[in-house]
C-alpha positions in Angstrom: -91.7 -1.9 219.6 -90.3 1.5 218.8 -91.8 1.5 215.4 -95.2 0.8 217.0 -94.7 3.7 219.4 -93.9 5.9 216.5 -97.1 4.9 214.6 -99.1 5.4 217.8 -97.7 8.8 218.4 -98.1 9.9 214.8 -101.6 8.3 214.3 -103.2 9.3 217.6 -101.2 12.0 219.3 -104.1 13.8 220.9 -105.3 10.5 222.5 -101.9 9.8 223.8 -101.5 13.2 225.3 -105.0 13.1 226.9 -104.2 9.9 228.7 -100.8 11.2 229.7 -102.4 14.5 231.0 -104.9 12.6 233.1 -102.1 10.4 234.6 -99.9 13.4 235.4 -102.8 15.2 237.0 -103.4 12.1 239.1 -99.7 11.9 240.0 -99.5 15.6 240.9 -102.4 15.3 243.3 -101.3 12.1 245.1 -97.5 12.8 245.0 -97.8 16.4 246.2 -97.5 15.4 249.9 -94.7 12.9 249.4 -92.2 14.7 251.7 -94.5 14.2 254.7 -94.5 10.4 254.2 -90.7 10.0 254.1 -88.3 9.2 256.9 -85.0 10.7 258.0 -81.5 9.9 256.8 -81.0 6.4 258.1 -77.5 4.8 257.9 -78.0 1.7 260.2 -77.6 -1.9 259.2 -80.0 -4.0 261.4 -77.5 -6.9 261.3 -74.6 -5.0 262.9 -73.7 -5.2 266.6 -74.3 -1.6 267.4 -77.9 -1.8 266.1 -78.5 -5.1 267.9 -77.1 -3.6 271.1 -79.3 -0.5 270.7 -82.4 -2.6 270.1 -81.7 -4.8 273.2 -81.4 -1.7 275.4 -84.5 -0.2 274.0 -86.5 -3.4 274.5 -85.3 -3.3 278.2 -86.5 0.3 278.5 -83.3 2.3 278.0 -83.6 5.6 276.2 -80.6 7.6 275.1 -80.6 11.4 275.2 -82.4 12.6 272.0 -82.9 16.3 272.8 -80.5 18.8 274.5 -81.8 22.0 275.9 -79.0 24.5 276.3 -79.3 27.5 278.7 -77.1 30.6 278.5 -76.2 32.8 281.4 -77.0 30.0 283.8 -74.9 29.5 286.9 -76.0 26.3 288.6 -75.2 27.9 292.0 -77.8 30.6 291.5 -81.3 29.7 292.9 -82.8 31.6 289.9 -81.1 29.2 287.6 -82.5 26.2 289.5 -86.0 27.6 289.3 -85.5 28.3 285.6 -84.2 24.8 284.9 -87.0 23.1 286.9 -89.7 25.2 285.2 -88.3 24.1 281.8 -88.2 20.5 282.9 -91.9 20.6 283.9 -92.8 22.2 280.6 -90.9 19.5 278.7 -92.4 16.6 280.7 -95.9 17.7 279.6 -95.1 16.2 276.2 -96.5 12.6 276.2 -93.4 11.3 274.3 -90.9 12.5 277.0 -89.5 9.6 279.0 -87.0 11.5 281.3 -85.5 14.9 281.8 -82.0 14.9 283.4 -80.1 18.0 284.6 -77.4 19.1 287.0 -80.1 19.2 289.8 -81.3 15.6 289.2 -77.8 14.1 288.8 -75.4 16.5 290.5 -73.0 15.7 287.7 -70.5 18.3 286.6 -71.0 17.1 283.0 -74.0 19.4 283.0 -71.9 22.5 283.8 -69.8 24.4 281.3 -66.1 24.9 281.9 -66.7 28.6 282.7 -69.7 27.9 284.8 -72.1 30.1 282.9 -74.0 27.5 281.0 -75.9 24.3 281.7 -78.3 22.0 279.8 -81.1 19.5 280.2 -80.8 16.0 278.6 -84.2 14.8 277.4 -84.9 11.1 276.6 -87.9 10.2 274.5 -90.3 7.2 274.6 -90.5 6.5 270.9 -87.9 4.3 269.2 -89.1 5.0 265.6 -87.0 7.6 263.8 -90.0 9.5 262.4 -91.7 9.6 265.9 -88.4 10.7 267.5 -88.1 13.5 264.9 -91.7 14.7 265.4 -91.2 14.8 269.2 -88.0 16.8 268.8 -89.8 19.2 266.5 -92.6 19.7 269.0 -90.2 20.4 271.9 -88.2 22.8 269.8 -91.4 24.7 268.9 -92.5 24.7 272.5 -89.2 26.2 273.8 -88.7 28.6 270.8 -89.8 31.7 272.7 -87.7 31.0 275.8 -84.9 33.6 276.3 -81.4 32.2 276.4 -82.6 28.7 275.4 -81.3 26.8 272.4 -82.6 23.3 271.5 -80.5 20.6 269.8 -79.7 16.9 270.0 -80.3 14.0 267.7 -84.0 14.4 267.3 -83.7 18.1 266.4 -80.8 17.4 264.1 -82.9 15.0 262.1 -85.8 17.4 261.9 -83.6 20.4 260.9 -81.7 18.3 258.3 -85.1 17.3 256.7 -86.4 20.9 256.9 -83.2 22.2 255.4 -83.3 19.6 252.7 -86.8 20.6 251.6 -85.8 24.3 251.7 -82.7 23.6 249.6 -84.7 21.6 247.1 -86.9 24.6 246.5 -83.9 26.9 246.2 -82.2 24.5 243.7 -85.3 24.4 241.6 -85.6 28.2 241.7 -82.1 28.6 240.4 -82.0 25.7 238.0 -85.2 26.1 235.9 -84.5 29.6 234.6 -80.8 28.8 233.8 -81.8 25.6 232.1 -84.4 27.4 230.0 -81.8 30.0 228.8 -79.2 27.3 228.0 -81.8 25.2 226.3 -82.9 28.2 224.2 -79.3 28.9 223.2 -78.9 25.3 222.1 -82.2 24.8 220.2 -82.5 28.5 219.0 -86.3 28.0 219.3 -88.6 28.8 222.2 -90.9 25.8 221.4 -88.0 23.3 221.3 -86.4 24.8 224.4 -89.5 24.2 226.5 -89.7 20.5 225.7 -86.8 19.3 227.9 -88.1 21.2 230.9 -91.6 19.9 230.3 -90.4 16.3 230.2 -88.2 16.9 233.3 -91.1 18.3 235.2 -93.4 15.5 234.3 -90.7 12.9 235.2 -90.3 14.4 238.7 -94.0 14.6 239.3 -94.5 11.0 238.2 -91.6 9.7 240.4 -93.0 11.5 243.4 -96.1 9.4 243.0 -94.0 6.3 242.8 -92.1 7.3 246.0 -95.5 7.8 247.7 -96.4 4.3 246.8 -93.0 2.9 247.8 -93.3 4.7 251.2 -96.4 2.6 251.9 -94.3 -0.6 251.4 -91.0 0.3 253.1 -89.2 3.1 254.9 -87.9 5.7 252.3 -85.5 8.5 253.2 -86.5 12.0 252.4 -83.2 12.5 250.7 -84.5 10.5 247.7 -86.3 13.7 246.7 -83.0 15.5 246.0 -81.8 12.7 243.8 -85.1 12.4 242.0 -85.3 16.1 241.3 -81.7 16.6 240.1 -81.4 13.3 238.2 -84.9 13.4 236.8 -84.4 16.8 235.4 -81.0 16.0 234.1 -82.0 12.7 232.4 -85.1 14.1 231.0 -83.1 16.9 229.4 -80.6 14.4 228.1 -83.2 12.2 226.5 -85.2 15.1 225.1 -82.1 16.7 223.6 -81.3 13.6 221.7 -84.8 12.9 220.5 -85.7 16.5 219.6 -82.3 17.1 217.9 -82.7 13.8 215.9 -86.3 14.7 215.0 -85.2 18.1 213.6 -82.5 16.3 211.5 -85.1 14.0 210.1 -87.5 16.8 209.5 -84.8 18.5 207.4 -84.2 15.3 205.4 -87.7 14.0 204.9 -90.2 16.6 206.1 -92.9 16.1 208.7 -94.8 12.8 208.9 -94.4 9.2 210.0 -91.0 8.6 208.4 -89.3 11.4 210.4 -90.7 10.2 213.7 -90.1 6.5 212.9 -86.5 7.1 212.0 -86.1 9.2 215.2 -87.4 6.4 217.3 -85.4 3.8 215.5 -82.2 5.7 216.3 -82.4 8.2 219.1 -85.3 6.4 220.7 -83.5 3.1 220.8 -80.4 4.9 222.3 -82.6 6.4 225.0 -84.0 3.0 225.8 -80.5 1.5 226.2 -79.3 4.5 228.2 -82.2 4.4 230.6 -81.6 0.7 231.3 -78.0 1.3 232.0 -78.7 4.2 234.4 -81.5 2.4 236.1 -79.4 -0.8 236.5 -76.5 1.2 238.0 -78.8 2.9 240.5 -80.7 -0.2 241.3 -77.4 -1.7 242.6 -77.9 0.6 245.7 -80.8 -1.6 246.7 -78.2 -4.1 247.9 -77.4 -1.9 250.8 -79.5 -2.3 254.0 -79.0 1.4 254.9 -82.2 3.4 254.4 -80.4 6.4 252.8 -78.7 4.3 250.1 -81.5 1.9 249.2 -83.9 4.9 249.0 -81.6 6.5 246.5 -81.7 3.3 244.6 -85.5 3.3 244.6 -85.7 6.9 243.5 -83.0 6.6 240.9 -84.5 3.4 239.4 -87.9 4.9 239.1 -86.8 8.3 237.7 -84.5 6.8 235.1 -87.2 4.5 233.7 -90.0 7.2 234.0 -87.9 9.9 232.3 -87.2 7.4 229.4 -90.9 6.4 229.2 -92.0 10.0 228.9 -89.4 10.7 226.3 -90.5 7.7 224.3 -94.3 7.9 224.7 -95.3 11.5 225.4 -92.5 13.5 223.7 -93.1 11.8 220.3 -96.8 12.6 220.5 -96.0 16.3 221.1 -93.5 16.2 218.2 -96.1 14.6 215.9 -98.5 17.5 216.7 -95.9 20.2 216.3 -94.2 18.9 213.1 -92.1 21.7 211.7 -93.5 24.1 214.4 -90.9 22.5 216.7 -88.6 25.1 215.2 -91.1 28.0 215.8 -90.6 31.2 217.8 -86.9 31.5 217.1 -85.7 35.0 218.3 -84.0 37.0 215.6 -80.7 37.3 217.5 -80.6 33.5 217.8 -82.0 32.6 214.4 -80.5 29.6 212.7 -82.3 27.3 210.4 -83.0 23.8 211.6 -81.5 22.4 208.4 -78.1 23.3 209.8 -78.4 20.3 212.0 -78.3 18.1 208.9 -75.1 19.8 207.5 -72.3 17.5 206.1 -70.5 15.9 209.0 -67.1 16.8 207.7 -67.7 20.5 208.1 -68.1 20.6 211.9 -65.7 21.4 214.8 -66.1 18.0 216.5 -65.3 16.2 213.2 -62.1 18.2 212.8 -61.2 17.7 216.5 -61.6 13.9 216.3 -59.5 13.7 213.2 -56.8 15.7 214.9 -57.0 13.4 218.0 -56.7 10.3 215.8 -53.6 11.6 214.2 -51.8 11.3 217.6 -53.8 8.6 219.3 -51.1 7.2 221.6 -49.9 10.5 223.0 -53.4 11.9 223.5 -54.7 8.7 225.2 -51.7 8.6 227.5 -51.9 12.4 228.3 -55.6 12.1 229.0 -55.2 9.1 231.2 -52.3 10.7 233.1 -54.4 13.8 233.7 -57.3 11.8 235.1 -55.1 9.7 237.3 -53.3 12.8 238.6 -56.6 14.4 239.5 -57.5 11.3 241.3 -54.4 11.1 243.5 -56.0 13.0 246.5 -58.6 10.2 246.7 -55.8 7.9 248.1 -55.9 9.9 251.3 -59.7 10.0 251.7 -61.2 10.2 255.2 -64.8 9.6 256.0 -67.2 11.4 258.4 -70.7 10.6 259.7 -73.9 12.6 259.7 -74.4 14.7 262.8 -75.1 18.4 263.6 -71.9 19.5 261.9 -73.5 18.9 258.5 -75.9 21.8 259.1 -75.1 25.5 258.8 -74.0 27.4 261.9 -77.3 29.3 262.0 -79.3 26.2 263.0 -80.0 25.6 266.7 -78.8 22.0 266.7 -75.5 23.1 265.2 -75.1 25.8 267.9 -75.9 23.3 270.7 -73.4 20.8 269.3 -70.7 23.5 269.0 -71.3 24.5 272.6 -71.1 21.0 273.9 -67.8 20.4 272.1 -66.2 23.7 273.1 -67.6 24.6 276.6 -68.5 21.4 278.4 -66.4 18.5 279.7 -65.3 16.7 276.6 -67.0 13.8 275.0 -69.4 13.1 277.9 -72.5 13.4 275.7 -71.3 10.8 273.2 -70.3 7.7 275.2 -69.7 4.2 274.0 -72.6 2.2 275.5 -72.5 -1.5 276.3 -75.6 -3.7 276.6 -74.9 -6.5 279.1 -77.1 -9.3 280.4 -76.9 -10.0 284.2 -75.6 -8.0 287.2 -72.4 -10.0 287.7 -71.5 -9.8 284.0 -72.2 -6.0 284.0 -70.0 -5.4 287.0 -67.2 -7.6 285.4 -67.4 -5.7 282.2 -67.2 -2.3 284.0 -64.1 -3.5 285.9 -62.4 -4.7 282.7 -63.4 -1.6 280.7 -62.0 0.7 283.3 -58.5 -0.8 282.8 -58.5 -0.3 279.0 -56.2 2.5 277.8 -58.0 5.6 276.5 -61.0 5.2 278.9 -61.7 8.5 280.7 -64.6 7.2 282.7 -66.8 4.1 283.2 -70.2 5.0 284.6 -71.9 2.6 287.0 -74.1 -0.1 285.4 -77.7 1.1 285.0 -80.3 -1.6 285.7 -83.0 -2.0 283.1 -85.8 -4.5 282.6 -85.3 -8.2 281.8 -82.0 -8.3 283.7 -80.3 -6.0 281.2 -77.8 -3.4 282.1 -76.5 -0.3 280.2 -72.9 0.8 280.9 -71.5 4.1 279.4 -67.8 4.2 278.7 -66.4 7.7 278.0 -63.4 7.9 275.7 -60.6 10.3 276.4 -60.7 11.2 272.6 -63.4 12.7 270.5 -65.9 10.5 268.7 -64.5 9.0 265.4 -61.0 9.8 266.5 -58.5 7.0 265.9 -58.3 6.3 269.7 -62.1 6.2 270.1 -62.3 3.7 267.1 -59.6 1.6 268.7 -61.4 1.7 272.0 -64.6 0.3 270.4 -62.6 -2.6 269.0 -60.8 -3.2 272.3 -64.1 -3.2 274.3 -65.6 -5.7 271.8 -62.5 -7.9 272.2 -62.9 -8.2 276.0 -63.9 -11.6 277.4 -67.5 -10.5 277.9 -70.9 -11.1 276.2 -71.5 -7.3 276.1 -72.8 -5.7 272.8 -71.2 -2.4 272.1 -73.1 0.6 270.7 -72.8 4.4 270.6 -71.9 7.0 267.9 -68.4 5.7 267.2 -69.6 2.1 267.2 -72.4 2.9 264.7 -69.9 4.6 262.4 -67.5 1.7 262.5 -70.3 -0.8 261.8 -71.5 1.5 258.9 -68.0 1.3 257.3 -67.9 -2.5 257.8 -71.4 -2.9 256.3 -70.7 -0.8 253.3 -67.5 -2.7 252.6 -69.3 -6.1 252.9 -71.9 -5.1 250.3 -69.6 -3.2 247.9 -68.4 -6.3 245.9 -71.9 -7.2 244.9 -72.7 -3.6 244.0 -69.6 -3.5 241.7 -70.6 -6.8 240.1 -74.1 -5.6 239.4 -72.9 -2.4 237.8 -70.3 -4.1 235.7 -72.7 -6.8 234.5 -75.5 -4.3 233.6 -73.0 -2.1 231.8 -71.4 -5.0 229.9 -74.8 -6.6 228.9 -76.4 -3.4 227.7 -73.4 -2.2 225.7 -72.9 -5.6 224.2 -76.6 -5.8 223.1 -76.3 -2.4 221.6 -72.9 -2.8 219.8 -72.3 -6.6 219.5 -68.8 -6.0 220.9 -67.1 -7.2 224.2 -64.2 -4.8 223.8 -66.3 -1.6 223.9 -68.1 -2.5 227.2 -64.7 -3.3 228.9 -63.2 0.0 227.6 -66.3 1.9 228.8 -65.9 0.4 232.3 -62.2 1.4 232.3 -62.9 5.0 231.2 -65.7 5.3 233.8 -63.3 4.3 236.6 -60.8 6.9 235.3 -63.4 9.6 235.4 -64.6 8.5 238.8 -61.1 8.6 240.3 -60.7 12.2 239.0 -64.0 13.2 240.4 -63.3 11.7 243.8 -59.9 13.3 243.9 -61.3 16.7 243.3 -64.0 16.2 245.9 -61.3 15.3 248.5 -59.3 18.3 247.5 -62.3 20.5 247.9 -64.3 19.2 250.8 -61.8 17.2 252.9 -58.9 19.6 252.5 -61.2 22.6 253.0 -60.6 24.3 249.7 -63.2 26.8 248.3 -65.0 27.0 251.7 -65.8 30.7 251.1 -66.9 30.2 247.5 -69.1 27.2 248.2 -70.3 28.3 251.6 -69.4 25.3 253.8 -67.2 24.3 256.7 -64.9 21.3 256.0 -65.5 18.2 258.3 -62.1 16.8 257.4 -63.5 14.1 255.2 -66.4 13.0 252.9 -69.6 11.7 254.3 -69.2 7.9 254.3 -72.1 7.0 251.9 -71.3 9.7 249.3 -68.6 7.9 247.4 -70.9 4.8 247.0 -73.9 7.0 245.9 -71.7 9.0 243.5 -70.3 5.7 242.1 -73.7 4.4 241.1 -75.0 7.8 239.8 -71.8 8.7 237.9 -71.2 5.2 236.5 -74.7 5.2 235.1 -74.4 8.7 233.7 -70.9 8.1 232.1 -72.2 5.0 230.4 -75.3 7.1 229.4 -73.1 9.5 227.4 -71.0 6.5 226.1 -74.2 5.0 224.8 -75.1 8.1 222.9 -71.7 8.4 221.2 -71.3 4.7 220.5 -74.8 4.6 219.0 -73.9 7.2 216.4 -70.5 5.7 215.7 -72.1 2.3 215.1 -74.8 3.9 212.9 -72.1 5.5 210.8 -70.2 2.3 210.6 -73.3 0.3 209.6 -73.9 2.9 206.9 -70.6 2.0 205.3 -68.1 4.4 206.7 -64.6 3.2 207.7 -63.7 2.8 211.3 -61.9 6.2 211.6 -64.5 8.0 209.6 -67.3 6.5 211.7 -65.7 7.7 214.9 -65.3 11.2 213.4 -68.9 11.3 212.1 -70.3 9.9 215.4 -68.4 12.5 217.4 -69.6 15.3 215.1 -73.2 14.2 215.4 -73.1 13.9 219.2 -70.3 16.3 220.3 -72.3 19.4 220.4 -75.4 17.6 221.9 -73.4 15.7 224.5 -71.6 18.9 225.6 -75.0 20.7 225.8 -76.5 17.8 227.7 -73.6 17.7 230.1 -73.8 21.4 230.8 -77.5 21.3 231.3 -77.2 18.2 233.5 -74.4 19.9 235.5 -76.7 22.9 236.1 -79.7 20.6 237.0 -77.9 18.6 239.6 -75.1 21.1 240.3 -77.8 23.5 241.7 -77.5 21.4 244.9 -74.2 23.3 245.5 -76.6 25.9 247.0 -77.6 23.3 249.7 -76.8 24.2 253.3 -76.4 20.4 254.1 -72.8 19.5 253.3 -73.3 16.0 252.0 -76.0 17.2 249.5 -73.6 19.8 248.4 -71.0 17.1 247.9 -73.5 15.1 245.8 -74.2 18.2 243.6 -70.6 19.2 243.1 -69.4 15.6 242.5 -72.1 14.7 239.9 -71.6 18.0 238.0 -67.9 17.6 237.9 -68.2 13.9 236.7 -70.5 14.7 233.8 -68.3 17.6 232.7 -65.2 15.5 232.8 -66.9 12.8 230.9 -68.2 15.0 228.2 -64.9 16.7 227.6 -61.7 14.8 228.5 -63.2 11.3 228.0 -65.6 11.8 225.1 -63.6 14.4 223.2 -60.1 13.0 223.7 -59.9 9.5 225.2 -62.7 7.8 223.2 -61.5 8.8 219.7 -57.9 8.1 220.5 -58.6 4.6 221.9 -61.0 3.9 219.0 -58.2 4.7 216.6 -55.6 2.6 218.4 -57.8 -0.5 218.6 -59.3 -0.1 215.1 -61.4 -3.1 214.1 -60.7 -4.8 217.4 -63.2 -2.3 219.0 -66.0 -4.5 217.5 -64.6 -7.9 218.3 -66.6 -10.6 220.1 -66.2 -14.3 220.3 -68.2 -16.2 217.6 -70.8 -17.6 220.0 -71.5 -14.1 221.3 -71.7 -12.7 217.7 -74.3 -15.3 216.9 -76.2 -14.4 220.1 -76.2 -10.7 219.2 -77.3 -11.5 215.6 -80.3 -13.5 216.9 -81.3 -10.8 219.4 -81.2 -8.1 216.8 -80.9 -5.3 219.3 -78.4 -3.1 217.3 -78.9 0.6 217.0 -79.7 1.0 213.3 
């Protein structure tokens, strides 16, 4: 297949590029408005009790508070304040999606009065139940009240809108920082303006094409807007990785055999095949996220699956056609201060830094392997004390209105009244019985009277004496669920607990999928069962180190000033799972590149140790460059003002740098030396299977 692609690219490059240009233009037009088609975060599992309770209440007409309108300098005893509140309520009710506006004057509840008596708020319930419609209504109300003096608008609907808005803004900022830096680094690596532009071109085309696929996917299912962040960072990073390996290998072949079909064919047989295996591994790891029912996670799976395959397709179809047209001009426009002949890429392997390093490592394999493993395990120790948080207004910067409202409700109003535990109960007698039992549970600050809804359903709010997500509030949810009552329990804390349970229930299948994909792809490439198992072990060591550092930074509040964030005392609950899929795929990606060159050298007749040294020399500089460029591409999300996107950027950047240095430079050669020929062992039936499939690198 790859030979045929090489012949097509060499024989008809202009035709290939014309068809590609038409497709990318089409993708650019249709995918340009993808952000408007995507939905908010989404962390609910429809099968959980909290979601079923919420659905039952909504079907009966219950609507929770979605928008909070905070008023400063507002003493509820002042007639002017009453007139102001009632005027605002009339203005809010003019929106067709508003179901109810509650205030101190409609309820006479002191919950609406700040502890100092100088603030009050209006609680707005909305008619829509769809997340996108709720977000749109919140945005309209925020815009309507934007000019009102002393008024700040927040609440769930506004949080969702501002998180989306901040995400889009952060994406533009990340691209603004990333592209110039990536170009400079690519230029330093390739020493040619022409070659340096190719990875960025492939990256841009991969992102545009994936935006089109997300547009299509959004017509079939609900897709989270956060998929755009992953697609941009991962698409740019993978495209750069694949382009680096193909362009570098093509330059080597040019130096050996000159321009023409042979150089391109040999590039596709080696680097092209490696890219194919790598993309399957990354796509498989990210596709495992489709197992989760949460919109945020399965959307990341959709985006990651698409962008990995599309980046590889462009690198294997479009990039070879460009190289065929360029020929030796791929080395053109080399600035004098960076001048270096392309033939240097084909220098004897034994002359390079990475060759000498690998030989040094293999002189003391046991000590270096042990020291590397101990270092990675030590870095991962903080992960043992990990705590998890949820997505609320606290993920936003302090300058946003919803964060300001949330801070005010936490600090200045009766505690925890705006985040009750809500029970859905069928029948008046059952509702009264539940309210009586709930009021006797330790840790309950208040049980509000049952609120009659349609279809004989009742909503009962139970106020905890502790903050949402605190240990006592979590225990209270469990105790309320354990009461002898048919009540279904919902609310912020219940949703969080159900999220944790749902993630844990689906995790074993995700682990199994990732392990099987990694094992199968690496076996097909190498013919060994030891190398895939060793790769999995090294991936887990690298992941533990990454998670440990993330806990040290974001949970423990280190580097808050440098990274411009406020610690929430934990990591957002879905981030470790997302990082697991992304990082596992990327770590295997770099492993594929290195093992491919080691196997190629071994198949060429080198001994086991020499093959490792030659493979590391041929990939060390490239993998390091790819890791740095990838870290910049996705690490640009460190500029995000949304904390869990910042966690994703920092975590992925750390993981690829750890993998390209400690693991590839130290752990891989030392373990290869220790195992020797056992690295390539497989049972006889599997050896015969591999021989029949014929999917080896060279």
